[in-house]
C-alpha positions in Angstrom: -21.7 13.1 19.8 -19.3 11.2 17.5 -20.0 9.8 14.1 -19.9 6.4 15.6 -22.7 7.2 18.1 -24.8 9.0 15.5 -24.6 6.0 13.1 -25.5 3.5 15.8 -28.4 5.7 17.0 -29.6 6.2 13.4 -29.7 2.4 12.8 -31.4 1.7 16.1 -29.0 -0.8 17.3 -27.1 -0.9 20.6 -23.4 -1.4 20.8 -23.7 -4.7 22.7 -26.1 -6.1 20.1 -23.8 -4.9 17.3 -20.8 -6.6 18.9 -22.7 -9.8 19.5 -23.8 -9.8 15.9 -20.2 -9.2 14.7 -19.1 -12.1 16.8 -21.9 -14.3 15.3 -21.0 -13.3 11.8 -17.3 -13.8 12.3 -17.8 -17.3 13.5 -20.6 -18.5 11.3 -21.0 -16.6 8.1 -19.6 -13.9 5.9 -21.8 -11.0 4.8 -22.6 -13.0 1.6 -23.9 -16.0 3.6 -20.8 -18.2 3.3 -19.4 -20.6 6.0 -16.3 -19.4 7.7 -13.2 -21.5 8.2 -13.2 -21.0 11.9 -15.3 -23.4 14.0 -17.6 -22.0 16.7 -16.9 -22.7 20.3 -20.0 -21.5 22.1 -21.6 -19.7 19.2 -24.6 -22.1 19.1 -25.7 -20.8 22.5 -25.8 -17.3 21.1 -27.9 -18.3 18.1 -30.2 -20.5 20.2 -31.2 -17.4 22.3 -31.9 -15.3 19.2 -35.0 -15.6 17.1 -34.9 -15.3 13.4 -36.5 -11.9 13.3 -34.1 -10.5 16.0 -31.1 -12.0 14.1 -32.3 -10.6 10.8 -33.0 -7.1 12.3 -29.6 -6.9 14.0 -27.8 -8.2 10.9 -29.6 -5.7 8.7 -28.5 -2.9 11.1 -24.9 -4.0 10.9 -25.0 -4.2 7.1 -26.7 -0.7 7.0 -24.0 0.6 9.3 -21.2 -0.8 7.0 -22.8 0.7 3.9 -23.3 4.0 5.6 -19.8 4.3 7.1 -18.1 3.1 3.9 -19.5 6.2 2.1 -18.3 8.7 4.7 -15.9 11.4 3.4 -12.7 11.2 5.4 -9.9 13.8 6.0 -7.0 13.5 3.5 -4.2 11.5 5.0 -1.3 13.8 4.3 1.6 15.5 6.2 -0.7 18.2 7.5 -3.0 15.5 9.0 -0.1 13.7 10.6 1.2 17.0 12.2 -2.3 18.2 13.2 -2.2 16.6 16.7 0.8 17.5 18.9 1.2 19.0 22.4 0.7 22.7 22.7 3.7 24.9 22.6 5.9 24.5 25.7 4.1 21.2 26.7 5.2 17.6 26.3 1.7 16.0 26.8 -1.7 16.4 25.2 -4.3 18.2 27.1 -7.4 16.2 28.0 -9.4 18.0 25.3 -6.8 17.5 22.7 -6.6 13.8 23.5 -10.3 13.4 23.3 -10.7 15.1 20.0 -7.8 13.2 18.5 -9.3 9.9 19.7 -12.7 10.7 18.2 -11.2 11.4 14.8 -8.9 8.4 14.7 -11.6 6.0 15.8 -14.0 7.4 13.3 -11.5 7.0 10.5 -10.6 3.5 11.5 -14.3 2.5 11.7 -15.1 4.1 8.3 -12.1 2.4 6.6 -12.9 -0.9 8.2 -16.4 -0.7 6.7 -14.8 0.3 3.4 -12.7 -2.9 3.5 -15.7 -5.0 4.3 -17.7 -3.4 1.5 -14.9 -4.0 -1.0 -14.5 -7.7 -0.1 -18.2 -8.3 -0.3 -18.2 -6.9 -3.9 -15.5 -9.2 -5.3 -16.6 -12.2 -7.5 -18.5 -14.8 -5.5 -16.1 -17.6 -6.6 -13.2 -15.6 -5.2 -14.9 -15.0 -1.9 -15.4 -18.8 -1.6 -11.6 -19.2 -1.0 -10.9 -19.8 2.7 -8.0 -17.4 2.8 -10.0 -14.6 1.3 -12.8 -15.3 3.8 -10.3 -15.3 6.6 -9.2 -11.8 5.6 -12.9 -10.8 5.7 -13.3 -12.3 9.1 -10.4 -10.3 10.5 -12.0 -7.1 9.4 -15.2 -8.2 11.0 -13.2 -8.7 14.2 -11.8 -5.2 13.8 -15.3 -3.9 13.4 -16.4 -5.7 16.6 -13.4 -4.3 18.5 -14.2 -0.7 17.4 -17.9 -1.0 18.3 -17.3 -2.7 21.6 -15.9 0.4 23.1 -17.8 2.1 25.8 -18.5 5.4 24.1 -17.8 8.2 24.9 -16.0 7.2 28.1 -13.3 5.0 26.5 -12.4 8.0 24.3 -10.8 9.6 27.3 -8.8 6.4 28.1 -5.4 6.6 26.4 -4.5 3.0 27.4 -7.8 1.7 25.9 -7.2 3.5 22.6 -3.6 2.3 22.5 -4.8 -1.3 23.1 -7.3 -1.1 20.2 -4.6 0.3 17.8 -2.1 -2.4 18.9 -4.7 -5.2 18.5 -5.5 -4.0 15.0 -1.8 -4.0 13.9 -1.3 -7.5 15.4 -4.5 -8.9 13.8 -3.6 -7.6 10.4 0.2 -8.2 10.4 0.0 -11.1 8.0 -3.3 -10.4 6.2 -1.6 -9.4 2.9 0.2 -12.7 2.8 -3.1 -14.5 3.4 -4.9 -12.4 0.8 -2.2 -12.9 -1.8 -2.2 -16.6 -1.2 -5.9 -16.8 -1.6 -5.8 -14.8 -4.9 -3.0 -17.1 -6.2 -5.1 -20.1 -5.4 -8.2 -18.7 -7.1 -6.4 -17.5 -10.2 -4.2 -20.5 -10.5 -6.8 -23.2 -10.0 -9.8 -21.8 -11.8 -9.6 -21.5 -15.6 -12.9 -19.5 -15.7 -11.5 -16.8 -13.5 -8.1 -16.9 -15.1 -9.4 -16.5 -18.6 -12.0 -13.8 -17.7 -10.4 -10.4 -18.3 -13.3 -8.6 -16.6 -12.7 -10.6 -13.4 -8.9 -9.9 -13.6 -9.6 -6.2 -14.0 -12.1 -6.3 -11.1 -9.6 -8.0 -8.8 -6.9 -5.5 -9.8 -9.2 -2.6 -9.0 -10.1 -4.3 -5.7 -6.4 -4.6 -4.8 -5.7 -1.0 -5.7 -8.4 0.2 -3.3 -7.9 -2.4 -0.6 -4.1 -1.9 -0.3 -4.5 1.9 -0.2 -7.0 1.7 2.6 -4.8 -0.9 4.4 -1.8 1.4 4.1 -3.8 4.3 5.6 -5.2 2.3 8.5 -1.8 1.0 9.4 -0.2 4.4 9.2 -3.0 5.9 11.4 -2.6 3.2 14.1 1.3 3.3 14.0 1.3 7.1 14.1 -1.1 7.1 17.1 1.0 4.7 19.0 4.2 6.7 18.2 2.5 9.9 19.5 1.5 8.2 22.7 5.0 6.7 23.1 6.6 10.1 22.6 4.2 11.7 25.0 5.1 9.2 27.7 8.8 9.5 27.2 8.9 13.3 26.8 10.6 13.0 23.3 8.1 15.6 22.0 10.2 18.2 23.8 13.0 17.7 21.3 10.7 19.0 18.6 12.3 16.6 16.1 9.5 14.0 16.1 5.8 14.1 15.6 4.6 10.5 15.7 6.0 8.7 12.7 7.4 11.9 11.3 11.1 12.8 11.8 12.6 16.2 11.0 16.2 15.0 10.8 16.5 12.0 8.5 19.9 11.6 6.8 19.0 9.9 3.5 22.4 8.5 2.8 22.5 6.8 6.3 19.0 5.4 5.8 19.8 4.0 2.4 23.0 2.5 3.7 21.1 0.8 6.5 18.6 -0.7 4.1 21.4 -1.9 1.8 23.0 -3.7 4.7 19.7 -5.4 5.4 19.5 -6.6 1.8 23.1 -7.8 1.9 22.4 -9.9 5.0 19.5 -11.5 3.2 21.5 -12.2 0.0 24.2 -14.0 2.1 21.7 -16.8 2.6 21.2 -17.3 -1.2 24.2 -16.0 -3.1 28.0 -16.3 -3.1 29.1 -13.4 -0.8 31.9 -12.5 -3.2 29.4 -11.6 -5.9 27.4 -9.1 -3.8 27.5 -5.6 -5.1 28.9 -2.6 -3.4 26.8 0.5 -2.7 28.2 3.9 -3.8 26.7 7.2 -2.7 27.8 9.5 -5.5 26.2 12.8 -4.3 24.0 14.0 -1.5 25.6 12.3 1.5 24.9 15.3 3.8 21.3 15.9 2.8 19.0 15.7 5.8 15.2 16.0 5.4 11.9 15.8 7.2 10.0 12.7 6.2 8.3 9.4 7.4 11.4 7.1 7.7 9.4 3.9 8.0 7.8 4.5 4.6 11.1 5.4 3.0 12.7 2.3 4.5 10.1 0.1 2.9 10.5 1.7 -0.5 14.3 1.7 -0.5 14.4 -1.9 0.7 12.3 -2.9 -2.3 14.3 -0.9 -4.9 17.7 -1.9 -3.6 16.6 -5.6 -3.4 15.6 -5.5 -7.1 18.9 -3.9 -8.0 21.0 -6.3 -5.9 19.4 -9.5 -7.2 19.7 -8.3 -10.8 23.3 -7.3 -10.3 24.3 -10.6 -8.7 22.5 -12.8 -11.2 24.0 -10.7 -14.1 27.5 -11.3 -12.6 26.8 -15.1 -12.4 26.3 -15.2 -16.2 29.8 -13.8 -16.8 32.8 -16.0 -17.5 34.8 -14.1 -14.9 32.2 -12.8 -12.4 33.1 -9.6 -10.6 31.5 -7.6 -7.8 29.1 -5.1 -9.2 28.2 -1.6 -8.0 24.9 0.1 -7.3 25.1 3.9 -7.5 22.9 6.2 -5.5 22.5 10.0 -6.1 20.5 12.3 -3.9 19.4 15.7 -5.2 17.7 18.7 -3.6 17.4 22.0 -5.2 18.0 25.1 -3.0 15.0 26.7 -4.6 12.7 23.9 -3.6 13.7 22.4 -0.2 10.3 20.6 0.0 11.3 18.1 -2.7 14.1 15.6 -3.0 15.0 13.1 -5.7 16.8 9.8 -5.2 18.3 8.0 -8.2 19.3 4.3 -7.9 21.4 3.0 -10.8 22.4 -0.6 -11.4 24.1 -2.7 -14.1 22.0 -5.8 -13.7 21.0 -6.3 -17.3 17.8 -4.3 -17.2 14.2 -5.5 -17.4 13.2 -7.8 -20.2 11.1 -5.8 -22.8 8.2 -8.2 -22.4 8.0 -7.5 -18.7 8.6 -3.8 -18.7 5.0 -2.7 -19.4 3.8 -4.8 -16.4 6.2 -3.8 -13.7 3.5 -2.0 -11.7 1.0 -4.8 -12.0 0.3 -7.3 -9.2 2.1 -10.4 -10.2 0.1 -12.9 -8.2 -1.4 -14.2 -11.5 2.0 -15.4 -12.8 4.0 -16.1 -9.6 3.2 -19.8 -9.6 4.2 -20.3 -13.2 7.4 -18.3 -12.8 8.5 -20.6 -10.0 8.0 -23.6 -12.2 9.6 -22.1 -15.3 12.6 -20.9 -13.3 13.7 -24.4 -12.7 14.4 -24.9 -16.4 15.2 -21.4 -17.7 18.0 -19.1 -16.6 16.1 -16.2 -18.4 13.0 -16.8 -16.4 15.2 -16.8 -13.2 16.3 -13.3 -14.2 12.7 -12.3 -14.8 11.8 -13.6 -11.4 14.6 -11.6 -9.8 13.3 -8.4 -11.4 9.6 -8.9 -10.6 9.4 -10.5 -7.2 9.6 -8.6 -3.9 10.9 -9.3 -0.4 8.3 -10.7 2.0 7.5 -7.4 3.7 3.7 -8.1 3.7 2.9 -4.6 2.5 4.1 -3.1 5.7 7.0 -1.0 6.8 9.0 -3.6 8.6 10.6 -6.8 7.2 9.2 -10.0 8.6 11.6 -12.7 7.4 14.6 -13.4 5.3 12.8 -14.7 2.2 14.0 -12.6 -0.7 11.3 -13.7 -3.1 7.7 -12.9 -2.3 4.3 -11.9 -3.5 4.9 -9.5 -6.4 3.3 -6.6 -4.6 6.6 -4.7 -4.1 6.7 -2.0 -6.8 2.9 -1.4 -6.8 3.0 -0.8 -3.0 6.0 1.5 -3.4 4.0 3.5 -6.0 1.0 3.7 -3.6 3.2 4.8 -0.7 4.8 7.6 -2.8 1.6 8.8 -4.4 -0.1 9.0 -1.0 2.2 11.9 -0.2 2.3 13.3 -3.7 5.6 11.6 -4.7 6.3 9.6 -7.8 8.4 6.8 -9.1 10.0 6.6 -12.6 12.0 3.6 -14.0 14.3 4.1 -17.0 15.2 0.7 -18.4 18.1 -0.1 -20.8 17.7 -3.8 -21.4 21.0 -5.6 -21.6 22.7 -3.0 -19.4 20.8 -1.8 -16.4 18.1 0.2 -14.8 17.8 3.7 -13.3 15.0 4.3 -10.7 14.0 7.8 -9.8 12.1 8.4 -6.6 10.7 12.0 -6.1 9.7 12.7 -2.5 7.5 15.6 -1.4 8.6 16.7 2.1 6.5 18.1 4.9 6.9 21.7 6.1 8.0 21.3 9.6 6.2 23.5 12.1 8.4 26.2 13.7 
């Protein structure tokens, strides 16, 4: 019996009742008793058939389930975990038993992490939770909980199409939640002097974001990896032995970096004089091919190259005779340690102002609004803005629009992605000249 079934049995609440309660909560109230932004359609009929005692008992069971599941110890999401489930040697498809065991673990992990997110949101300051955008984020996780609990266990765990539909629905529902959450935090911090001046609240929200974003990253990676595994199984691509879900054993780093730079250049054409756009120069490491998760590396490189490109262009604009700048990239891999690779990105974009440098890994939602207003009157602030703000990638691994300025979550998210797989980021700043960014990636050991 799965963890899901044990938890439901322990709390004495049937799946249908749990799903109904989640629906009621999503439409009428948050777990802290707040009105939601969404208006009920036929929710009154549900409430009218449920007495106070029944409603209280079911709601208490859901809250107990959330608290219980939020405390569960989960497997470490690392390369070994991502490579754990794959067709047996000589096969291109999972056996029925393999599929069932994988579905159990993935569903348990998504359920536990959904409860962790709900628990985290419920613990942020009450005045923050009052914001409609924050509450909407909470409602979406309630919707995910409802979706996970509405499965017909254990039978749906044998249904690959059902599991894929749940994963796809999760990704679709949470595609823009980071934009919504960021907007809500900007509104709360910007409009409420009490919150803005309270250092404890600021530290609490920062701690919330660190935990929330890490869980979000893990949930999206799990769902995306599962769907990739199913896609590869259906197309027979597993037979090539070069792919395991989102893992790819033959990623040419220079080609990936060039592809991301072309994407950044296309975005900059909409904002800057094309003649000022820098050139990309791969100094060393053009032939290095590694095993990695390309969608993660694409997000990180897009953020780093965007920062360097904007800084380089805007530095050129300050010169009397502007010239096209150059961004240098070097890729290093020691023969003695093939499981590690270092990528160095160097620009001559003037560097990071010394007052900003200590805060480059902080979430900049608290100052974003002010920076936009100041940028209208100060060229220096415009340069600060170019260093600090990120592309609108919504914390995911795929770009969503061409807006080159964003939420200020870019570098913190890059750091989270790298550290998730034991990597690291180091930035060496020479203000007035440029910046060197070092990315150290730990690589998976590909199964033979």
